[in-house]
Legacy VTK file of the C-alpha trace (Angstrom):
# vtk DataFile Version 3.0
C-alpha trace
ASCII
DATASET POLYDATA
POINTS 321 float
-21.194 9.906 10.745
-18.115 10.074 9.532
-17.399 9.976 5.414
-14.752 8.125 4.222
-13.356 6.625 0.657
-12.024 3.134 -0.512
-8.548 4.163 -1.348
-8.045 2.015 -4.159
-9.681 4.699 -6.597
-6.090 6.752 -5.922
-4.179 3.829 -6.553
-2.156 5.194 -9.132
-0.758 7.779 -6.002
1.456 6.625 -3.225
-0.128 6.099 -0.079
0.868 9.592 1.195
0.032 11.464 -1.979
-2.973 9.637 -1.657
-4.399 10.186 1.746
-2.930 14.088 1.266
-5.415 14.642 -1.773
-7.931 12.931 0.886
-7.134 15.072 3.799
-7.818 18.089 1.382
-10.685 17.025 0.503
-12.286 16.947 3.935
-12.028 12.926 4.078
-11.402 11.517 8.025
-11.330 7.867 7.455
-10.002 5.662 4.261
-10.447 2.042 3.844
-7.466 0.304 2.507
-7.094 -2.726 -0.721
-4.755 -4.812 1.304
-5.300 -8.109 -1.115
-7.799 -10.067 -3.273
-9.656 -7.753 -5.887
-8.886 -4.630 -4.059
-4.755 -5.201 -5.018
-1.955 -4.355 -2.730
-0.832 -0.739 -4.312
-0.938 1.096 -0.595
-0.514 -2.277 1.893
0.772 -5.361 1.380
0.248 -7.271 4.646
3.086 -9.840 3.934
5.762 -7.527 3.439
4.165 -5.112 6.672
3.766 -8.558 9.081
7.382 -9.428 8.059
9.218 -6.040 8.277
8.925 -4.064 11.338
10.443 -0.335 9.829
7.849 -0.759 7.002
4.697 -1.467 9.044
6.113 1.799 11.275
5.713 3.516 8.062
2.717 2.664 6.926
1.489 3.209 10.552
3.317 6.674 10.112
1.857 7.624 7.452
-1.748 7.370 8.676
-1.003 9.227 11.707
0.494 12.228 9.586
-2.592 13.007 7.695
-4.908 12.360 10.994
-6.652 9.435 9.586
-8.340 6.632 10.625
-8.522 3.117 8.782
-12.245 2.535 8.624
-11.633 -1.052 7.326
-9.054 -3.645 5.573
-10.359 -4.779 2.271
-9.680 -7.966 0.879
-12.627 -8.558 -1.519
-11.714 -12.346 -2.943
-13.240 -15.669 -3.390
-11.760 -18.420 -1.402
-14.380 -20.856 -2.113
-13.130 -20.790 -5.536
-13.010 -24.240 -7.141
-9.635 -24.445 -8.118
-7.544 -24.703 -5.129
-4.388 -22.283 -6.463
-7.066 -19.631 -6.626
-8.577 -20.250 -3.492
-5.401 -20.394 -1.671
-4.093 -16.863 -2.633
-7.567 -15.575 -1.696
-7.688 -17.422 1.407
-3.836 -16.249 2.094
-5.037 -12.449 1.496
-8.003 -12.742 4.046
-6.191 -14.120 6.632
-3.217 -11.812 6.144
-5.596 -8.766 6.288
-6.773 -10.197 9.311
-3.381 -10.378 11.251
-2.357 -7.031 9.812
-5.992 -5.820 11.377
-4.814 -7.641 14.745
-1.345 -5.639 14.886
-3.318 -2.370 13.749
-6.071 -2.588 16.639
-8.681 -2.693 13.753
-11.600 -5.050 14.193
-13.561 -4.892 10.593
-12.248 -6.685 7.253
-14.348 -5.964 4.348
-14.917 -9.460 1.329
-17.123 -10.781 -0.237
-18.602 -14.281 0.790
-16.816 -15.985 -2.764
-19.075 -18.867 -4.536
-17.548 -22.648 -5.518
-18.276 -24.692 -8.447
-20.794 -27.032 -8.706
-18.816 -30.198 -7.321
-15.522 -30.565 -5.892
-13.954 -31.226 -9.662
-15.101 -27.747 -10.953
-12.968 -25.203 -12.431
-14.907 -22.215 -11.752
-17.595 -20.592 -9.895
-21.751 -21.556 -10.708
-23.749 -18.914 -9.009
-27.345 -20.041 -8.858
-30.231 -17.758 -9.743
-33.062 -20.095 -10.201
-34.491 -23.821 -8.232
-35.977 -25.083 -11.579
-34.731 -27.358 -13.262
-33.805 -29.196 -9.993
-29.671 -29.591 -10.604
-29.694 -26.137 -9.289
-31.078 -26.408 -5.852
-28.407 -29.695 -5.240
-26.014 -27.453 -6.179
-26.502 -25.165 -3.512
-27.002 -27.936 -1.280
-23.335 -28.624 -2.276
-22.223 -25.045 -1.878
-23.570 -23.991 1.272
-23.540 -27.362 3.337
-20.414 -28.459 2.187
-17.922 -25.645 1.226
-19.772 -22.268 2.220
-20.719 -22.736 5.873
-17.790 -24.879 6.983
-15.190 -22.602 5.619
-16.443 -19.605 6.979
-17.170 -21.210 10.496
-13.146 -21.560 10.054
-12.235 -18.431 9.026
-14.615 -16.821 12.078
-13.014 -18.420 15.165
-9.675 -17.823 13.176
-10.879 -13.799 13.063
-12.051 -13.815 16.264
-8.856 -15.531 17.909
-7.093 -12.475 16.128
-9.223 -9.579 17.511
-11.521 -9.228 14.023
-15.144 -9.577 15.557
-16.622 -8.202 11.760
-16.060 -9.924 8.792
-17.857 -7.368 6.604
-19.674 -9.418 3.367
-20.478 -7.395 0.226
-23.817 -8.255 -0.921
-22.619 -8.828 -4.682
-24.268 -11.001 -6.940
-22.316 -13.641 -8.364
-21.040 -14.812 -5.071
-23.434 -16.661 -2.870
-24.174 -14.046 -0.303
-25.737 -11.390 -3.046
-28.746 -9.981 -0.624
-30.444 -9.685 2.775
-32.019 -12.953 3.174
-28.618 -14.949 2.054
-26.344 -12.767 3.908
-28.709 -13.931 7.484
-28.929 -17.513 5.628
-24.700 -17.306 6.402
-25.249 -15.348 9.823
-27.696 -17.821 11.602
-25.191 -20.939 10.290
-21.733 -18.992 11.415
-22.131 -16.558 14.155
-22.094 -13.007 14.633
-19.076 -12.653 13.310
-20.620 -12.018 10.126
-22.231 -8.937 8.879
-23.012 -6.638 5.345
-20.334 -4.349 4.121
-23.838 -2.669 2.537
-23.497 -1.440 -0.777
-26.896 0.000 -1.958
-25.264 -0.333 -5.832
-25.508 -3.831 -5.696
-28.867 -4.267 -4.365
-30.645 -1.552 -6.568
-30.173 -3.242 -9.980
-31.383 -6.596 -8.220
-34.590 -4.169 -7.732
-33.817 -4.218 -3.643
-35.011 -1.232 -1.790
-31.842 0.010 0.046
-33.964 1.357 2.933
-36.061 -1.800 3.653
-33.116 -3.851 3.326
-31.558 -1.332 5.630
-34.307 -2.075 8.251
-34.101 -5.747 7.511
-30.232 -6.086 8.209
-30.309 -4.099 11.602
-27.443 -4.674 13.738
-25.339 -6.777 11.420
-24.616 -3.483 9.189
-21.205 -3.491 10.204
-19.408 -1.205 7.493
-21.149 0.795 4.495
-20.172 1.721 0.700
-21.140 4.489 -0.981
-22.302 3.842 -4.172
-24.594 4.229 -7.083
-26.430 2.575 -10.165
-28.564 4.189 -12.965
-30.868 1.725 -14.114
-31.988 2.282 -17.810
-35.396 1.531 -17.623
-35.768 1.204 -21.706
-32.945 -1.857 -21.759
-34.586 -3.545 -18.680
-38.129 -2.918 -20.336
-36.605 -5.480 -23.012
-34.080 -7.378 -21.642
-34.401 -7.513 -17.490
-31.678 -6.583 -15.002
-29.185 -9.636 -15.581
-26.965 -8.242 -18.065
-23.242 -9.974 -18.820
-22.389 -7.113 -21.385
-18.938 -5.348 -20.549
-19.442 -2.114 -18.203
-18.395 0.124 -20.807
-21.226 -0.712 -22.905
-23.086 1.838 -20.893
-26.066 2.957 -23.528
-26.969 -1.063 -24.072
-26.496 -1.842 -20.682
-29.656 -2.515 -18.338
-27.760 -0.634 -15.527
-24.182 0.918 -14.792
-22.639 2.105 -11.823
-22.901 5.453 -10.996
-20.790 8.089 -8.643
-23.240 9.155 -5.618
-26.262 11.138 -7.234
-25.747 10.215 -10.399
-28.210 7.212 -10.127
-30.298 8.601 -7.721
-30.825 11.583 -6.014
-29.787 13.778 -2.768
-32.856 12.786 -1.417
-32.899 9.473 -2.165
-29.386 9.197 0.029
-31.100 11.322 2.898
-33.401 8.393 3.570
-30.927 5.758 3.383
-28.804 8.055 5.772
-31.805 8.355 7.961
-32.614 4.606 7.681
-29.071 3.973 9.019
-29.332 6.542 11.841
-32.602 4.727 12.498
-31.705 1.206 12.849
-28.694 2.535 15.208
-25.651 2.599 12.356
-24.065 5.631 13.245
-20.596 5.244 11.380
-18.453 5.273 7.838
-20.385 5.642 4.765
-17.322 4.810 2.277
-17.131 6.004 -1.137
-16.265 3.604 -4.246
-15.556 4.803 -7.306
-16.673 2.640 -10.209
-18.063 5.393 -12.444
-17.224 5.037 -16.155
-18.130 8.093 -17.521
-16.200 10.002 -14.824
-12.347 9.967 -13.911
-12.262 8.785 -10.188
-11.407 12.404 -9.265
-13.917 14.038 -10.475
-16.105 10.892 -9.337
-14.485 11.547 -6.147
-15.866 15.511 -5.612
-19.232 14.875 -6.960
-19.991 12.088 -4.612
-18.511 14.042 -1.956
-20.650 16.850 -2.621
-23.484 14.631 -2.633
-23.011 13.312 0.570
-22.162 16.088 2.474
-25.509 17.309 2.285
-27.014 13.917 2.574
-25.329 12.686 5.816
-25.644 13.621 9.466
-22.363 14.592 11.433
-23.561 16.063 14.857
-25.155 13.717 17.869
-29.327 13.902 17.524
-30.161 16.413 19.929
-32.640 15.613 22.968
-36.327 15.704 21.783
-37.253 19.092 23.678
-40.472 19.315 21.934
-41.792 15.905 23.143
LINES 1 322
321 0 1 2 3 4 5 6 7 8 9 10 11 12 13 14 15 16 17 18 19 20 21 22 23 24 25 26 27 28 29 30 31 32 33 34 35 36 37 38 39 40 41 42 43 44 45 46 47 48 49 50 51 52 53 54 55 56 57 58 59 60 61 62 63 64 65 66 67 68 69 70 71 72 73 74 75 76 77 78 79 80 81 82 83 84 85 86 87 88 89 90 91 92 93 94 95 96 97 98 99 100 101 102 103 104 105 106 107 108 109 110 111 112 113 114 115 116 117 118 119 120 121 122 123 124 125 126 127 128 129 130 131 132 133 134 135 136 137 138 139 140 141 142 143 144 145 146 147 148 149 150 151 152 153 154 155 156 157 158 159 160 161 162 163 164 165 166 167 168 169 170 171 172 173 174 175 176 177 178 179 180 181 182 183 184 185 186 187 188 189 190 191 192 193 194 195 196 197 198 199 200 201 202 203 204 205 206 207 208 209 210 211 212 213 214 215 216 217 218 219 220 221 222 223 224 225 226 227 228 229 230 231 232 233 234 235 236 237 238 239 240 241 242 243 244 245 246 247 248 249 250 251 252 253 254 255 256 257 258 259 260 261 262 263 264 265 266 267 268 269 270 271 272 273 274 275 276 277 278 279 280 281 282 283 284 285 286 287 288 289 290 291 292 293 294 295 296 297 298 299 300 301 302 303 304 305 306 307 308 309 310 311 312 313 314 315 316 317 318 319 320
């Protein structure tokens, strides 16, 4: 396995300074934000695709520090009901694909997105229960008239440009938010659809990441290392659905934490072992969204835990068997 970092957490630094920092921390892989919610602080595909000199400088920056790009990230909502919003996310995704082709990268991290409840909606509508029956009608519209047709088209586009792994982060608020919904979209669209597996969004839903890993098996394409701390007292009172701002830490049912601060090292060792068991022996990319730590401290803590939990060498022959 290889340790990686979502470079967005160092977006205040120029790319070369960010890469130097990561190299000094012993990180060999980097995930680059290039559109959508991750932004374009380190990488703007529209610029790099149009200017060969700037593209060469970008590539040289990666090579100078001996880094490997694990994926390009353009998380967005390309099926947003407001057409102008959807179009920007759509352009960002397709530009990420075109840049990935030029870089020889085969993975794009993103979200499935969430449409509205009808063609004239203005905002996404995330359905969380089947009754009243209106909600099932909304789901039918979202999946069959918007989501599946859109991603069928984009899977063809991605494949034609050498990107064979569209990695969805299973994120509540979007149509793909758990293993079941990921597998549903994969079955409808094709093998290009897989997971950017982020345990943090599963933990607060009550999903066991290890069991989810075994269910998803060979369609885990990328991995985000981020933790979640669940406040059992607040959950006992209000449940896990929580719309309070992330800054209201004491009153929330759960908050994102750096690796090791939501669950212990043994928990992460079990995740690593499950990943290896199903054949995923690739990057674990640290994402920092811990409101109790600075990005630098959160990153250093996460690196320490993962260096203990991860396995970096090939398994030996079973000489004892």
